[in-house]
N, C-alpha and C positions, 0 to 999 in steps of 0.2 A: 504494500500500500504506500502510496506517495505521502510523504510527511507533510507536504504543503497542499494536499488535496482539499482540505477543509478551507484553507485560505483562498484557494481558487474558487471554490463553490460560493463562499461567503462574499468574495470580491465581486463575482458576477451578479449576485443578488443585490449588493449595495449599488452597483452601477444601474441595475434595472430600477431599483426603488428611487434612485436619484432622478432618473428620467421621468418616472411617474410623478414625482414631486414637481418637476419642472412643468410638466403638462398641466397639472392642477393649478400651478401658479399662473400659467398662461390663460387658463380658463377663467380664473378669478379676475385677472387683469382685463380681460375682454368681455366681462359680463354685461357691459353697457355699450359695446361696439355695435353700431347699427349699419356701418358701411365698411365693407372690405374691398380688396382689390378685385376680387372675383364678382363683386356685387352682392347685395343682401347682407344680412347680419352675420356676425361671427358664429361658427358652429362649434359646439363643445367637442373636445377631443378625448379619446379614450386610449389607454395603453394596453396592448395585448402582450402578455408574457408567454414564452414557450420554454420548455425544458431543453437543456443541452444534454442529450443522451445518445448522440451518435446515430440517430435515425431508428433506434429500437422503439417498439411500441410498449405500452404499459404491461401487457400480458407477458411478453418475453422478459421484461425486467423483473416482474414479480416472480415468475417461475425460476429465473436465474438466482434471485435473491433467496428464495425459500430453499432451493437446493443447497446453496452455500451456507444458509443459516445466518446470513449477515445482510446488511443493507448496502452491499457493494455489488458491482457488476464485474465479474471476472477479475476481482482483486483491485479494481479501480474505484474511485469514489463515484457515487451515484450521479454526479454531474451538477451543473449549475442552472442558471436561468438567463434568458436574454429577452430583449424587447423584440418581439416578432414584427409588430407594426403599430403604428399610431393611426387610429381610424377616427373619422368624423361622425358625430352623433347625427342621426337623420331625423331627430325630433323637430316638429314644426316650430317656427319662431313664436314667441309670445307677442301678442298685439296689445299695445297700450295706447289709449287715446291721448294724444299730445299734438294738437293742430299747429302749434307754434314751432315744432321741431323741423329742421331743414330736411329730414328724411321722411317726413309724414306723407302718407299717400293722399289721394284726393278726398278720402273719407275721414282724414284726420288721425288715422291710426299709424303707429310706428312699430316696425318689427324689431324686437329685441331678441338676443340669443336666449335659448331655454337653459339657463344656468342657475342652479339653486346654490347659494353660498353655503348652506348647511351640508349639502351633499359633497361639495368640494372640500369643505373642512374635514369631513369624515374620511374622505379619500386621502387628504394630506396627513391626517393623524395616523392612518393605516400605513402610509409610506414611511412616515417618521418612525413609527414603532418597529416596522420590519427592518429598517436601516439600523436602528439601535440594537436590535436583537442580533443581526449579523455582525455588527461591530463587537458586541459582547462575545460572540463565538470566536472571532479572530483574536480577541484578547485572551480568551481561555486557551486557545491553541498556542499562542505565544508563551503563556505561562507553562504549559506542558512541555514545550520545546526547551525552555530555559531550565526547567526542573530536570529534564533528561540530560541536558548538558552538564548540570551540576552533579548528577549521579555519575556521569562518565568521567568527570574530573577527579572524583574522590575514589 
């Protein structure tokens, strides 16, 4: 087993969670954007994660892990995660009556992005917690490596 496998796995998760937090921040920043370069209001973005497992599907990984009695695949760590894609939410825009707004239609309604600040904050808290958990895992592995080196020295 690779000694630094946990760091690779946690590092990939930290990168993915950082990207998720950036997307949430962009959503919150554009919550009132009524005009984009492509026209229309800003559309909420979602991050899709995918497992880094070398193309194996879940059933193969599960059978391999149960045969070996460990959560590894062929002696290697189970793998990390990466951002597969960032997709736009297809929810229809919210209409608010504001006839004085420069982007108001002939009926006086303005199309705003369908972004709920509470939902975005929950997503941001989830990303922050996951990032912190992976950081704690890296710290624990660093402690284990240091302890192993101390044992080797004595």
